[in-house]
C-alpha positions in Angstrom: 0.7 69.4 -2.0 2.2 69.7 1.6 1.1 67.1 4.2 -1.8 68.0 6.4 -1.1 68.7 10.0 -2.6 66.3 12.5 -5.6 67.5 14.5 -5.4 67.7 18.3 -8.0 66.0 20.6 -9.9 69.3 21.0 -10.0 69.8 17.3 -11.3 66.2 16.9 -14.2 66.9 19.3 -15.0 70.1 17.4 -14.9 68.1 14.1 -17.4 65.6 15.4 -19.7 68.3 16.6 -19.6 70.1 13.2 -20.3 66.8 11.4 -23.2 65.9 13.6 -24.6 69.4 13.4 -24.5 69.5 9.6 -26.0 66.0 9.4 -29.0 66.6 11.7 -31.3 68.3 9.1 -30.8 65.4 6.7 -31.3 62.9 9.4 -34.6 64.5 10.3 -35.8 64.2 6.7 -34.7 60.5 6.5 -36.5 59.8 9.8 -39.7 61.4 8.6 -39.5 59.5 5.2 -38.9 56.2 7.0 -41.8 56.9 9.5 -44.2 57.4 6.5 -42.9 54.3 4.7 -41.4 56.4 2.0 -38.0 54.8 2.7 -37.0 51.6 4.4 -35.4 51.8 7.8 -32.3 50.0 6.6 -31.9 52.3 3.7 -32.5 55.3 5.9 -29.8 54.1 8.3 -27.3 53.6 5.5 -28.1 57.0 4.0 -27.7 58.6 7.4 -24.3 57.0 7.8 -23.2 58.0 4.4 -24.3 61.6 5.0 -22.5 61.7 8.3 -19.3 60.4 6.7 -19.6 63.0 3.9 -20.2 65.8 6.4 -17.3 64.5 8.5 -15.0 64.8 5.5 -16.3 68.2 4.6 -15.9 69.4 8.2 -12.4 67.9 8.4 -11.3 69.8 5.3 -12.9 73.1 6.4 -12.0 72.8 10.0 -8.4 72.1 9.2 -8.2 75.3 7.3 -9.9 77.3 9.9 -7.7 75.8 12.6 -4.6 76.8 10.6 -6.0 80.3 10.0 -6.8 80.7 13.6 -3.4 79.6 14.8 -1.7 81.7 12.1 -3.7 84.8 13.3 -2.7 84.1 16.9 0.9 83.6 15.9 1.0 87.0 14.2 0.6 88.7 17.5 3.9 87.3 18.8 5.8 86.8 15.5 4.7 89.1 12.7 7.1 87.4 10.3 5.7 83.9 10.8 5.2 82.0 7.5 1.6 81.5 6.3 0.2 77.9 6.3 -1.4 76.4 3.2 -5.2 76.4 2.6 -6.7 73.2 1.1 -10.4 73.4 1.0 -12.0 76.3 -0.8 -11.5 79.6 -2.4 -13.1 81.2 0.7 -10.3 79.9 2.9 -7.7 81.0 0.4 -9.3 84.5 0.3 -9.1 84.6 4.1 -5.5 83.6 4.0 -4.8 86.3 1.4 -6.5 88.9 3.4 -4.5 87.9 6.5 -1.3 88.2 4.6 -2.3 91.6 3.2 -3.1 92.7 6.7 0.2 91.4 7.9 2.0 93.4 5.2 0.1 96.6 6.3 1.0 95.9 9.9 4.7 95.5 8.9 4.6 98.8 7.0 2.9 100.6 9.9 5.4 99.1 12.3 8.3 100.2 10.2 6.8 103.7 10.0 6.3 103.8 13.7 9.8 102.6 14.4 11.2 105.1 12.0 9.1 107.9 13.5 10.2 106.9 17.0 13.9 106.8 15.9 13.6 110.2 14.3 12.0 111.7 17.4 14.7 110.1 19.6 17.4 111.5 17.3 15.9 115.0 17.6 15.8 114.6 21.4 19.4 113.4 21.5 20.6 116.3 19.4 19.3 118.8 22.0 22.1 120.0 24.3 19.9 120.4 27.4 18.6 117.4 29.3 14.9 116.5 28.6 12.6 113.9 30.1 9.1 112.7 29.0 6.7 111.5 31.7 3.3 109.8 31.6 0.5 110.6 33.9 1.9 108.3 36.6 5.1 110.3 36.6 7.0 107.4 35.0 9.8 108.2 32.5 8.8 107.2 29.0 11.5 109.2 27.1 14.9 110.6 27.7 17.7 112.2 25.6 21.4 111.6 25.8 22.0 114.8 27.8 19.6 113.6 30.6 21.1 110.2 30.6 24.5 111.7 31.1 23.3 114.0 33.8 20.8 111.7 35.8 22.2 108.3 34.9 25.9 108.9 35.5 26.2 111.9 37.8 23.7 110.6 40.3 25.7 107.4 40.7 23.9 105.2 38.2 25.8 103.1 35.7 24.3 105.3 33.0 25.4 103.4 29.9 21.9 102.8 28.4 18.4 104.1 28.6 18.2 102.9 32.2 15.9 105.9 33.2 13.0 104.6 31.2 10.2 103.2 33.3 11.5 104.7 36.5 9.4 107.0 38.7 10.3 110.7 38.7 10.9 110.4 42.5 13.6 107.8 41.9 15.3 110.0 39.3 15.2 113.5 40.9 14.9 113.4 44.7 13.9 117.0 45.1 10.5 117.9 46.6 10.2 121.1 44.6 10.4 119.3 41.3 8.0 116.6 42.4 5.5 119.2 43.7 5.8 121.1 40.4 5.2 117.9 38.4 2.1 117.1 40.4 0.8 120.6 39.9 1.4 120.6 36.2 -0.4 117.2 35.8 -3.3 118.0 38.0 -3.9 121.6 36.8 -2.7 121.2 33.2 -0.5 124.3 33.3 3.2 125.1 32.8 5.3 125.2 36.0 9.0 125.6 36.8 11.2 124.7 39.7 14.9 125.0 40.6 16.9 122.2 42.1 20.6 121.3 42.8 22.7 118.2 42.4 25.4 117.7 44.9 27.3 114.8 43.4 30.0 114.7 42.1 29.8 118.5 42.5 27.1 121.1 43.1 25.1 121.9 39.9 22.0 124.0 39.8 19.2 123.6 37.2 15.9 125.4 36.4 13.3 122.8 35.4 10.5 123.8 33.0 7.5 121.4 33.2 5.1 121.6 30.3 2.0 119.3 30.2 1.1 117.7 26.8 -2.4 119.0 25.8 -3.3 115.8 23.8 -4.7 113.3 26.3 -4.4 110.4 23.9 -0.7 110.7 23.2 0.4 107.5 21.4 3.6 107.0 23.5 1.9 107.9 26.8 3.7 111.3 27.2 1.8 113.6 29.5 4.5 115.9 30.8 7.8 117.3 29.3 10.6 118.3 31.7 13.3 120.6 30.2 16.4 121.3 32.3 18.3 124.6 31.9 21.6 124.7 33.8 22.1 127.8 35.9 25.4 126.7 37.5 27.7 128.9 35.5 25.6 132.0 35.9 25.4 131.5 39.7 29.1 130.8 39.9 29.9 133.9 38.0 27.9 136.0 40.5 29.6 134.3 43.4 33.0 134.7 41.6 32.6 138.5 41.3 31.7 138.8 45.0 34.5 136.4 46.1 37.1 138.1 43.8 36.4 141.5 45.2 36.4 140.3 48.8 39.6 138.1 48.4 41.5 140.7 46.4 40.6 143.6 48.7 41.7 141.5 51.7 44.9 139.9 50.4 46.1 142.9 48.4 45.7 145.4 51.3 48.9 144.4 53.1 51.3 144.4 50.1 49.7 147.5 48.7 50.1 149.3 52.0 53.8 148.3 52.1 54.4 149.6 48.6 52.7 152.9 49.4 54.7 153.2 52.7 58.0 152.7 50.9 57.0 155.2 48.1 56.3 157.8 50.8 59.6 157.0 52.5 61.5 157.3 49.2 59.9 160.6 48.5 60.7 161.9 52.0 63.5 160.9 54.4 65.2 158.4 52.1 65.1 160.7 49.0 68.9 161.0 48.9 69.8 157.7 50.7 71.0 155.4 47.9 71.5 152.2 50.0 68.0 152.6 51.5 66.5 153.3 48.1 68.0 150.1 46.6 66.7 148.1 49.6 63.2 149.6 49.5 63.0 149.1 45.7 63.9 145.4 46.1 61.2 145.0 48.7 58.6 146.8 46.6 59.5 144.5 43.6 58.8 141.5 45.8 55.5 142.9 47.0 54.5 143.8 43.4 55.4 140.3 42.2 53.4 138.8 45.1 50.4 140.9 44.1 50.8 139.8 40.5 50.9 136.1 41.5 47.9 136.6 43.8 45.8 138.2 41.0 46.9 135.5 38.5 45.9 132.7 41.0 42.6 134.3 41.8 41.8 134.6 38.1 42.9 131.0 37.4 40.8 129.7 40.3 37.8 131.7 39.1 38.1 130.3 35.6 38.4 126.7 36.9 35.4 127.1 39.2 33.2 128.4 36.4 34.0 125.2 34.3 34.1 122.8 37.2 30.8 121.2 36.4 31.9 120.3 32.8 34.0 117.2 32.6 36.9 116.9 30.2 36.7 114.3 27.5 40.2 114.1 26.0 42.6 111.2 26.6 45.9 112.4 28.2 49.3 110.7 28.7 50.2 111.5 32.3 53.8 110.6 32.0 54.4 113.2 29.3 52.9 115.9 31.6 55.0 114.8 34.6 58.2 114.8 32.6 57.5 118.2 31.2 56.7 119.5 34.7 60.0 118.1 36.0 62.0 119.7 33.2 60.3 123.1 33.9 61.1 123.0 37.6 64.6 121.6 37.3 66.2 125.1 37.8 64.1 125.6 41.0 65.2 122.2 42.3 68.9 123.0 41.7 68.5 126.2 43.7 67.4 124.1 46.7 70.0 121.5 46.2 67.3 118.9 45.4 66.3 116.7 42.5 63.0 115.5 41.0 62.7 111.7 40.5 59.9 110.2 38.3 58.9 106.6 38.4 56.0 105.3 36.3 54.8 102.0 34.9 55.6 101.4 31.2 52.0 100.3 30.5 50.4 103.2 32.4 47.0 103.8 30.7 45.8 107.2 29.4 43.5 109.3 31.7 40.6 111.6 31.0 41.8 115.1 31.3 42.8 118.5 30.0 46.6 118.7 29.6 47.0 122.3 30.6 45.0 122.0 33.8 46.7 118.7 34.8 50.0 120.4 34.2 49.0 123.1 36.6 48.0 120.5 39.2 51.4 118.7 39.1 53.3 122.0 38.8 51.6 123.4 42.0 52.2 120.1 43.9 55.8 119.7 42.8 56.5 123.4 43.6 55.1 123.0 47.1 57.2 119.9 47.6 60.3 121.8 46.6 59.5 124.8 48.7 58.7 122.9 51.9 60.9 119.7 51.5 63.4 120.1 48.8 66.3 121.0 51.1 65.8 117.7 53.0 65.9 115.3 50.0 64.6 114.6 46.5 61.0 115.1 45.4 59.7 111.7 44.3 56.9 111.5 41.8 55.3 108.1 41.1 52.5 107.2 38.7 50.8 103.8 38.8 47.6 102.0 38.0 45.6 100.9 41.1 42.9 98.4 41.2 40.4 100.1 43.5 39.4 103.8 43.8 39.4 105.7 47.0 36.0 106.0 48.8 35.5 109.6 47.9 35.9 109.0 44.1 32.8 108.2 42.1 32.5 105.1 40.0 34.1 101.7 40.3 37.1 99.9 38.8 40.8 100.8 38.4 42.2 104.3 38.1 45.6 106.1 37.9 47.3 107.3 41.0 50.0 110.1 40.8 51.8 110.7 44.1 54.2 113.6 44.8 56.3 113.0 48.0 58.7 115.3 49.8 61.0 114.6 52.8 60.4 117.9 54.7 59.2 118.6 58.1 55.7 117.3 57.5 52.3 118.8 58.4 50.5 118.5 61.7 47.3 116.3 61.4 45.0 119.0 62.6 45.9 121.1 59.5 45.4 118.4 56.8 41.6 118.8 56.4 41.9 122.6 55.8 44.9 122.7 53.4 42.7 123.0 50.3 40.8 126.0 51.6 41.5 129.4 50.1 44.3 131.4 51.7 44.7 128.7 54.5 48.4 128.5 55.5 50.0 126.3 58.2 52.8 128.9 58.6 51.6 132.3 57.2 54.9 134.1 57.6 57.0 131.3 56.0 54.4 130.8 53.2 54.6 134.5 52.2 58.4 134.5 52.5 58.5 131.6 50.0 56.2 133.4 47.7 53.0 131.4 48.3 49.6 132.9 47.7 47.5 130.4 49.7 45.6 129.4 46.6 47.8 126.6 45.0 46.1 123.7 46.7 42.6 125.2 46.2 43.4 125.3 42.5 44.5 121.7 42.6 41.4 120.6 44.4 39.0 122.3 41.9 40.9 121.0 38.9 40.8 117.5 40.4 37.1 117.8 41.0 36.5 118.9 37.4 38.3 115.7 36.3 36.1 113.6 38.6 39.2 112.7 40.5 40.3 112.9 44.2 43.1 114.6 46.0 44.4 112.9 49.2 47.1 114.2 51.6 49.2 112.1 53.9 51.8 113.6 56.2 53.9 112.6 59.2 56.0 115.1 61.2 59.7 114.8 60.6 59.1 112.4 57.6 57.5 114.6 54.9 54.2 114.7 53.1 52.6 112.8 50.1 50.0 114.4 47.9 48.2 111.9 45.7 45.9 112.6 42.8 43.5 109.8 41.5 42.3 110.2 38.0 39.8 108.0 36.0 41.2 106.0 33.1 40.2 107.0 29.6 37.7 104.6 28.0 37.0 102.8 31.3 
């Protein structure tokens, strides 16, 4: 038999009270018998002491079991797997202990069922492609799926690696008055509402939020409102893309198309039989046609990138392989300009998050610009390195990869630097068109860099050349 646990001072006082309480009826009988000379006072006193000691022993045994049962029941609230103590005294105490153990097993089964049900519900929520939040009546987040964590935990500047949205007020998650007003209306009037809001970081994204109140007021997990997010970014961008494409194409194609039509009319008229003029005009028409082709290709490329700009790539890419491939592809163009392309990169350069084809287009556009505007003055230098800190405009923290493309040309005046990535913005329009530029190359670079959650920086000094640097996040960081 295991050793009995010692009783505390409070338990000892309770033991004495129990023993005295149980002895009082017998003491009264002994007192009455002694008063009527049925029993001597000495014998009555000895009998009272014996009865008290017996009741003290009985109370000690019973009280010890009840103390252990009480402490055991209290322990179960904090530790459901606590071992059960022994019961010494009676079958009643043993039955109570057995009942507590049975209740504990039922609690454990119910707890496992509840945990399994909660996990199944969370798995279902996480499998949904659209972000979804569950709120209680105080607008606190009590549930969130992976899509909402990725959207609201990471893209709004949070660390976003765990369920850090849980317990936060809706106003701290979505800072948009329209959504907050719609949530208040849905909770107060118990009706479905919707609202549209936009996120500006790291790029503009638009969502339609459907708010559905839960009809059951006694929801076990406290859910009172469901927020479902439907992204409208791509639809809105497609509408803008159609309008922008028509406006840009009609504006930029008007001049070369007018030139081609003018030369055709000349060839059909005065220059019909003029062979030298015909060859000259046909060469100019070919250049204009090629320019229109490049313009249309760049417009379509820019439109495709803008549509997907809000979706971040997930693949790991070796930047050095892309840079070497770009240099090999542009080697003939470099020879035409009596220039070379030099690449320097660390041997332990980490992989970056990106899409190879789009990053290749970024480095191709930047290297082509460097050759066009600086290749005749010296080599184009490409360096790739890991830097410890990110530029201020780049989201997140920690190291990243920096790719710099430098030329030794005439440089760019400082007043033009902020506008270089605008569509069709040119520092020297005539020279740009003469070199075959469409005015869309740097705009394409900017939007691809934004899609990769990176940053494009431009540094230039007149007479010393320009440096275009692309910062990209490291894969797995």
